[in-house]
N, CA, C and O of each residue as an XYZ file, in Angstrom:
540
protein
N       6.585     24.856    -19.841
C       5.988     24.120    -20.939
C       5.288     25.086    -21.902
O       4.779     26.134    -21.504
N       5.282     24.710    -23.139
C       4.597     25.512    -24.143
C       3.200     24.959    -24.362
O       2.837     23.916    -23.818
N       2.432     25.663    -25.157
C       1.049     25.260    -25.424
C       0.963     23.914    -26.134
O      -0.100     23.293    -26.128
N       2.046     23.445    -26.742
C       1.987     22.179    -27.478
C       1.610     21.005    -26.577
O       1.084     20.007    -27.071
N       1.865     21.095    -25.268
C       1.508     20.004    -24.367
C       0.017     19.985    -24.054
O      -0.470     19.060    -23.404
N      -0.706     20.994    -24.509
C      -2.147     21.053    -24.307
C      -2.916     20.443    -25.474
O      -4.146     20.478    -25.504
N      -2.192     19.893    -26.418
C      -2.830     19.307    -27.601
C      -2.834     17.792    -27.529
O      -2.195     17.189    -26.667
N      -3.540     17.213    -28.417
C      -3.694     15.768    -28.518
C      -2.329     15.074    -28.584
O      -1.383     15.599    -29.172
N      -2.241     13.897    -27.980
C      -1.002     13.110    -27.944
C      -1.332     11.702    -28.425
O      -2.303     11.095    -27.974
N      -0.522     11.192    -29.335
C      -0.671      9.815    -29.801
C       0.487      8.982    -29.259
O       1.628      9.442    -29.199
N       0.176      7.766    -28.871
C       1.163      6.865    -28.285
C       0.966      5.477    -28.883
O      -0.160      5.026    -29.093
N       2.079      4.815    -29.151
C       2.057      3.398    -29.495
C       2.862      2.669    -28.420
O       3.950      3.103    -28.044
N       2.319      1.571    -27.939
C       3.037      0.732    -26.985
C       3.111     -0.670    -27.584
O       2.090     -1.267    -27.923
N       4.322     -1.181    -27.708
C       4.542     -2.508    -28.276
C       4.867     -3.477    -27.154
O       5.782     -3.244    -26.363
N       4.100     -4.580    -27.090
C       4.289     -5.581    -26.045
C       4.564     -6.930    -26.711
O       3.789     -7.399    -27.544
N       5.676     -7.535    -26.325
C       6.111     -8.804    -26.899
C       5.705     -9.932    -25.948
O       6.184    -10.010    -24.817
N       4.824    -10.794    -26.421
C       4.171    -11.796    -25.582
C       4.656    -13.192    -25.959
O       4.808    -13.524    -27.135
N       4.891    -13.988    -24.939
C       5.237    -15.392    -25.153
C       4.057    -16.060    -25.851
O       2.914    -15.872    -25.434
N       4.308    -16.838    -26.908
C       3.197    -17.427    -27.663
C       2.271    -18.308    -26.821
O       1.082    -18.419    -27.121
N       2.807    -18.933    -25.774
C       1.971    -19.777    -24.919
C       1.119    -18.965    -23.951
O       0.278    -19.526    -23.248
N       1.328    -17.650    -23.909
C       0.618    -16.798    -22.956
C      -0.346    -15.820    -23.635
O      -0.834    -14.887    -22.996
N      -0.616    -16.026    -24.903
C      -1.477    -15.116    -25.656
C      -2.871    -15.011    -25.027
O      -3.398    -13.906    -24.897
N      -3.464    -16.115    -24.643
C      -4.813    -16.074    -24.062
C      -4.814    -15.275    -22.761
O      -5.725    -14.484    -22.517
N      -3.800    -15.480    -21.930
C      -3.695    -14.715    -20.680
C      -3.520    -13.228    -20.967
O      -4.142    -12.382    -20.325
N      -2.670    -12.921    -21.936
C      -2.421    -11.529    -22.297
C      -3.699    -10.870    -22.808
O      -4.037     -9.764    -22.386
N      -4.397    -11.526    -23.694
C      -5.598    -10.924    -24.271
C      -6.700    -10.743    -23.228
O      -7.447     -9.767    -23.286
N      -6.810    -11.667    -22.283
C      -7.792    -11.500    -21.200
C      -7.429    -10.297    -20.330
O      -8.295     -9.494    -19.984
N      -6.160    -10.177    -19.979
C      -5.717     -9.033    -19.175
C      -5.893     -7.733    -19.944
O      -6.239     -6.707    -19.358
N      -5.660     -7.767    -21.241
C      -5.801     -6.566    -22.066
C      -7.256     -6.126    -22.158
O      -7.546     -4.930    -22.133
N      -8.161     -7.071    -22.262
C      -9.591     -6.708    -22.283
C      -9.994     -6.078    -20.958
O     -10.757     -5.112    -20.933
N      -9.484     -6.624    -19.856
C      -9.815     -6.082    -18.535
C      -9.294     -4.655    -18.381
O     -10.010     -3.790    -17.875
N      -8.057     -4.397    -18.810
C      -7.522     -3.039    -18.668
C      -8.234     -2.090    -19.629
O      -8.450     -0.925    -19.296
N      -8.594     -2.564    -20.795
C      -9.332     -1.737    -21.744
C     -10.662     -1.296    -21.129
O     -11.034     -0.126    -21.220
N     -11.370     -2.231    -20.507
C     -12.647     -1.899    -19.861
C     -12.451     -0.876    -18.749
O     -13.240      0.060    -18.617
N     -11.404     -1.052    -17.955
C     -11.141     -0.145    -16.830
C     -10.760      1.251    -17.333
O     -11.221      2.254    -16.788
N      -9.927      1.316    -18.363
C      -9.536      2.613    -18.929
C     -10.759      3.328    -19.487
O     -10.931      4.527    -19.266
N     -11.602      2.609    -20.204
C     -12.813      3.219    -20.771
C     -13.674      3.811    -19.655
O     -14.242      4.892    -19.806
N     -13.761      3.106    -18.553
C     -14.604      3.511    -17.429
C     -14.037      4.687    -16.632
O     -14.800      5.507    -16.121
N     -12.726      4.778    -16.520
C     -12.133      5.717    -15.563
C     -11.283      6.832    -16.162
O     -10.868      7.735    -15.435
N     -11.013      6.797    -17.460
C     -10.105      7.786    -18.044
C     -10.770      8.543    -19.195
O     -10.630      8.157    -20.355
N     -11.482      9.604    -18.881
C     -12.145     10.361    -19.950
C     -11.177     11.053    -20.907
O     -11.572     11.430    -22.010
N      -9.923     11.226    -20.506
C      -8.936     11.854    -21.377
C      -8.328     10.912    -22.405
O      -7.524     11.336    -23.234
N      -8.706      9.635    -22.358
C      -8.248      8.650    -23.355
C      -9.289      8.634    -24.468
O     -10.418      8.188    -24.265
N      -8.905      9.120    -25.634
C      -9.835      9.196    -26.763
C      -9.872      7.906    -27.568
O     -10.926      7.522    -28.076
N      -8.736      7.237    -27.689
C      -8.630      5.979    -28.432
C      -7.780      5.040    -27.601
O      -6.734      5.426    -27.078
N      -8.239      3.803    -27.483
C      -7.483      2.759    -26.769
C      -7.725      1.483    -27.573
O      -8.723      0.795    -27.358
N      -6.827      1.169    -28.486
C      -7.050      0.072    -29.426
C      -5.857     -0.874    -29.442
O      -4.712     -0.443    -29.582
N      -6.134     -2.163    -29.297
C      -5.102     -3.192    -29.305
C      -5.166     -3.965    -30.618
O      -6.238     -4.397    -31.043
N      -4.016     -4.134    -31.253
C      -3.927     -4.919    -32.483
C      -2.734     -5.861    -32.397
O      -1.810     -5.643    -31.613
N      -2.765     -6.913    -33.215
C      -1.587     -7.749    -33.380
C      -0.709     -7.052    -34.405
O      -1.132     -6.787    -35.530
N       0.509     -6.763    -34.002
C       1.444     -6.054    -34.873
C       2.282     -7.034    -35.694
O       2.539     -6.798    -36.875
N       2.707     -8.137    -35.064
C       3.544     -9.126    -35.762
C       3.469    -10.462    -35.030
O       3.249    -10.521    -33.820
N       3.658    -11.526    -35.796
C       3.716    -12.875    -35.230
C       5.021    -13.531    -35.662
O       5.433    -13.431    -36.818
N       5.658    -14.198    -34.716
C       6.868    -14.974    -34.992
C       6.769    -16.255    -34.162
O       5.894    -16.378    -33.304
N       7.664    -17.202    -34.421
C       7.627    -18.454    -33.676
C       7.827    -18.243    -32.182
O       7.249    -18.961    -31.367
N       8.647    -17.254    -31.822
C       9.004    -17.069    -30.412
C       8.243    -15.943    -29.721
O       8.456    -15.710    -28.531
N       7.359    -15.234    -30.434
C       6.637    -14.124    -29.806
C       5.484    -13.653    -30.674
O       5.466    -13.858    -31.888
N       4.531    -13.023    -30.023
C       3.484    -12.271    -30.702
C       3.622    -10.845    -30.202
O       3.603    -10.599    -28.996
N       3.759     -9.915    -31.122
C       3.908     -8.512    -30.749
C       2.570     -7.811    -30.943
O       1.996     -7.807    -32.031
N       2.100     -7.228    -29.865
C       0.861     -6.465    -29.868
C       1.199     -4.973    -29.858
O       2.243     -4.550    -29.363
N       0.281     -4.202    -30.420
C       0.447     -2.759    -30.420
C      -0.801     -2.114    -29.842
O      -1.914     -2.329    -30.322
N      -0.590     -1.315    -28.796
C      -1.655     -0.444    -28.302
C      -1.526      0.892    -29.020
O      -0.440      1.470    -29.067
N      -2.607      1.378    -29.568
C      -2.685      2.749    -30.050
C      -3.513      3.500    -29.023
O      -4.663      3.148    -28.760
N      -2.925      4.531    -28.448
C      -3.611      5.312    -27.430
C      -3.535      6.785    -27.831
O      -2.468      7.294    -28.174
N      -4.664      7.446    -27.782
C      -4.721      8.869    -28.106
C      -5.318      9.579    -26.896
O      -6.391      9.228    -26.404
N      -4.586     10.591    -26.435
C      -4.958     11.337    -25.244
C      -5.346     12.756    -25.614
O      -4.858     13.303    -26.603
N      -6.222     13.348    -24.823
C      -6.635     14.728    -25.081
C      -5.479     15.701    -24.915
O      -5.401     16.708    -25.620
N      -4.562     15.393    -23.963
C      -3.465     16.310    -23.671
C      -2.482     15.634    -22.722
O      -2.648     14.467    -22.368
N      -1.467     16.371    -22.320
C      -0.447     15.831    -21.430
C      -1.030     15.400    -20.094
O      -0.624     14.376    -19.544
N      -1.969     16.159    -19.568
C      -2.573     15.788    -18.278
C      -3.225     14.404    -18.351
O      -3.125     13.625    -17.403
N      -3.882     14.098    -19.451
C      -4.515     12.787    -19.611
C      -3.463     11.681    -19.711
O      -3.645     10.599    -19.153
N      -2.374     11.948    -20.414
C      -1.281     10.979    -20.508
C      -0.688     10.714    -19.125
O      -0.483      9.561    -18.747
N      -0.416     11.768    -18.380
C       0.151     11.604    -17.040
C      -0.812     10.869    -16.109
O      -0.383     10.054    -15.292
N      -2.102     11.152    -16.225
C      -3.094     10.449    -15.403
C      -3.101      8.957    -15.729
O      -3.240      8.124    -14.834
N      -2.952      8.627    -16.993
C      -2.923      7.212    -17.400
C      -1.713      6.513    -16.784
O      -1.851      5.438    -16.201
N      -0.546      7.106    -16.908
C       0.664      6.504    -16.354
C       0.591      6.379    -14.840
O       1.169      5.451    -14.275
N      -0.109      7.295    -14.168
C      -0.182      7.300    -12.704
C      -1.304      6.436    -12.150
O      -1.352      6.189    -10.945
N      -2.198      5.978    -12.999
C      -3.377      5.272    -12.494
C      -3.010      3.935    -11.859
O      -2.184      3.198    -12.397
N      -3.610      3.625    -10.735
C      -3.325      2.353    -10.057
C      -3.646      1.131    -10.919
O      -2.936      0.128    -10.857
N      -4.706      1.209    -11.720
C      -5.067      0.047    -12.535
C      -4.050     -0.199    -13.653
O      -3.802     -1.351    -14.011
N      -3.461      0.854    -14.206
C      -2.433      0.672    -15.231
C      -1.169      0.102    -14.600
O      -0.538     -0.789    -15.169
N      -0.797      0.604    -13.436
C       0.374      0.070    -12.742
C       0.176     -1.398    -12.381
O       1.096     -2.201    -12.537
N      -1.003     -1.754    -11.904
C      -1.278     -3.149    -11.542
C      -1.263     -4.045    -12.786
O      -0.784     -5.178    -12.735
N      -1.779     -3.542    -13.879
C      -1.778     -4.298    -15.137
C      -0.341     -4.587    -15.578
O      -0.011     -5.721    -15.928
N       0.502     -3.570    -15.560
C       1.904     -3.761    -15.937
C       2.605     -4.748    -15.028
O       3.367     -5.592    -15.499
N       2.360     -4.654    -13.739
C       2.978     -5.580    -12.787
C       2.521     -7.011    -13.048
O       3.313     -7.949    -12.958
N       1.241     -7.171    -13.373
C       0.714     -8.510    -13.671
C       1.390     -9.102    -14.911
O       1.810    -10.259    -14.895
N       1.492     -8.324    -15.967
C       2.099     -8.826    -17.204
C       3.572     -9.155    -17.009
O       4.058    -10.175    -17.497
N       4.279     -8.286    -16.293
C       5.714     -8.486    -16.090
C       6.006     -9.565    -15.056
O       7.005    -10.274    -15.172
N       5.158     -9.700    -14.058
C       5.427    -10.627    -12.974
C       4.980    -12.054    -13.206
O       5.263    -12.934    -12.393
N       4.294    -12.291    -14.294
C       3.751    -13.623    -14.550
C       4.285    -14.263    -15.825
O       3.698    -15.217    -16.336
N       5.386    -13.747    -16.335
C       6.005    -14.355    -17.502
C       5.235    -14.190    -18.791
O       5.459    -14.932    -19.747
N       4.330    -13.230    -18.833
C       3.538    -13.020    -20.045
C       4.334    -12.222    -21.074
O       4.341    -12.554    -22.259
N       5.007    -11.164    -20.608
C       5.816    -10.348    -21.511
C       7.240    -10.890    -21.580
O       7.799    -11.337    -20.579
N       7.807    -10.842    -22.768
C       9.177    -11.316    -22.981
C      10.221    -10.227    -22.791
O      11.402    -10.527    -22.612
N       9.802     -8.968    -22.828
C      10.730     -7.849    -22.712
C       9.943     -6.627    -22.247
O       8.712     -6.639    -22.247
N      10.652     -5.581    -21.853
C       9.939     -4.360    -21.443
C       9.079     -3.801    -22.573
O       9.380     -3.980    -23.753
N       8.018     -3.131    -22.189
C       7.131     -2.481    -23.151
C       7.894     -1.355    -23.844
O       8.621     -0.600    -23.198
N       7.725     -1.248    -25.149
C       8.331     -0.168    -25.932
C       7.254      0.889    -26.156
O       6.215      0.609    -26.755
N       7.506      2.101    -25.674
C       6.513      3.178    -25.759
C       7.055      4.288    -26.654
O       8.147      4.812    -26.434
N       6.266      4.632    -27.665
C       6.646      5.667    -28.627
C       5.563      6.740    -28.620
O       4.383      6.446    -28.807
N       5.974      7.979    -28.404
C       5.046      9.106    -28.452
C       5.207      9.872    -29.753
O       6.311     10.011    -30.280
N       4.085     10.367    -30.259
C       4.053     11.227    -31.441
C       3.588     12.597    -30.972
O       2.404     12.805    -30.708
N       4.528     13.526    -30.870
C       4.241     14.860    -30.347
C       5.084     15.888    -31.093
O       6.039     15.545    -31.791
N       4.714     17.146    -30.933
C       5.505     18.217    -31.536
C       6.183     19.055    -30.458
O       6.287     20.275    -30.588
N       6.638     18.410    -29.407
C       7.288     19.090    -28.293
C       8.744     19.388    -28.626
O       9.346     18.762    -29.498
N       9.282     20.345    -27.918
C      10.707     20.648    -28.043
C      11.519     19.526    -27.395
O      10.979     18.733    -26.624
N      12.796     19.460    -27.702
C      13.663     18.454    -27.078
C      13.676     18.601    -25.559
O      13.724     17.605    -24.838
N      13.634     19.829    -25.079
C      13.624     20.069    -23.639
C      12.341     19.534    -23.002
O      12.384     18.918    -21.938
N      11.213     19.768    -23.648
C       9.936     19.238    -23.146
C       9.950     17.715    -23.147
O       9.518     17.088    -22.180
N      10.442     17.123    -24.219
C      10.509     15.658    -24.286
C      11.339     15.102    -23.142
O      10.929     14.146    -22.483
N      12.498     15.691    -22.901
C      13.379     15.202    -21.835
C      12.711     15.343    -20.473
O      12.766     14.422    -19.659
N      12.088     16.478    -20.221
C      11.429     16.697    -18.933
C      10.277     15.725    -18.713
O      10.157     15.129    -17.642
N       9.445     15.569    -19.710
C       8.276     14.702    -19.579
C       8.703     13.241    -19.510
O       8.118     12.465    -18.754
N       9.703     12.858    -20.277
C      10.216     11.494    -20.218
C      10.690     11.178    -18.799
O      10.407     10.103    -18.271
N      11.390     12.086    -18.205
C      11.877     11.864    -16.840
C      10.706     11.764    -15.862
O      10.690     10.890    -14.995
N       9.735     12.654    -16.000
C       8.563     12.631    -15.108
C       7.798     11.320    -15.222
O       7.221     10.853    -14.240
N       7.787     10.726    -16.404
C       7.005      9.506    -16.632
C       7.850      8.238    -16.540
O       7.406      7.181    -16.987
N       9.032      8.310    -15.985
C       9.805      7.111    -15.712
C      11.013      6.875    -16.583
O      11.797      5.970    -16.300
N      11.197      7.657    -17.638
C      12.404      7.579    -18.445
C      12.438      6.511    -19.514
O      13.482      6.310    -20.133
N      11.341      5.818    -19.757
C      11.344      4.723    -20.735
C      10.675      5.087    -22.058
O      10.476      4.219    -22.907
N      10.331      6.345    -22.239
C       9.653      6.749    -23.474
C      10.650      6.954    -24.598
O      11.805      7.312    -24.371
N      10.179      6.718    -25.817
C      10.918      7.173    -26.984
C       9.962      8.047    -27.794
O       8.746      8.001    -27.610
N      10.525      8.824    -28.675
C       9.718      9.766    -29.449
C       9.937      9.498    -30.928
O      11.072      9.410    -31.398
N       8.841      9.371    -31.650
C       8.916      9.107    -33.080
C       9.593     10.270    -33.788
O       9.351     11.436    -33.476
N      10.436      9.934    -34.735
C      11.063     10.953    -35.575
C      10.148     11.205    -36.769
O      10.311     10.611    -37.835
N       9.198     12.086    -36.569
C       8.208     12.376    -37.601
C       8.892     13.126    -38.733
O       9.453     14.200    -38.515
N       8.852     12.577    -39.928
C       9.491     13.176    -41.102
C       8.519     14.001    -41.927
O       8.910     14.933    -42.629
N       7.260     13.645    -41.833
C       6.235     14.381    -42.555
C       4.965     14.263    -41.747
O       4.737     13.253    -41.081
N       4.151     15.270    -41.801
C       2.900     15.259    -41.051
C       2.693     16.585    -40.369
O       3.459     17.527    -40.568
N       1.648     16.655    -39.560
C       1.351     17.911    -38.885
C       0.548     17.629    -37.635
O      -0.042     16.561    -37.473
N       0.542     18.609    -36.760
C      -0.275     18.610    -35.564
C      -1.169     19.825    -35.672
O      -0.687     20.957    -35.677
N      -2.452     19.602    -35.758
C      -3.388     20.708    -35.910
C      -3.414     21.561    -34.662
O      -3.504     21.045    -33.548
N      -3.337     22.846    -34.846
C      -3.520     23.707    -33.666
C      -4.953     23.613    -33.190
O      -5.827     23.113    -33.899
N      -5.184     24.095    -31.993
C      -6.528     24.046    -31.403
C      -7.559     24.153    -32.466
O      -8.754     24.131    -32.172
């Protein structure tokens, strides 16, 4: 790995919720937000917003900013995050798998390796303009 994995990482996670389950989803989201704040010092930003509303779904967006790759990996490995995902998926709250997009300046090889380590469901934003500040 190169030094780029030691820098800040931004992630968006899109969750498509059944409209009749919004209250359940928001309660579960508040609970996981509280737990992440309490147990994950490497999470710099953990913000939930409504991204879109349609008759058949409400799409929420988590914006998560991590200090570095280690913090991202700790988040994915945490028992409370795994339990939260199982609850949402196992109770008919989510309509489809979570869409996870990372904003990083890693090489294609780093992206492939890290994607595999974290379960293979990540996508990476095609950043056309912008920058990642060095240390």
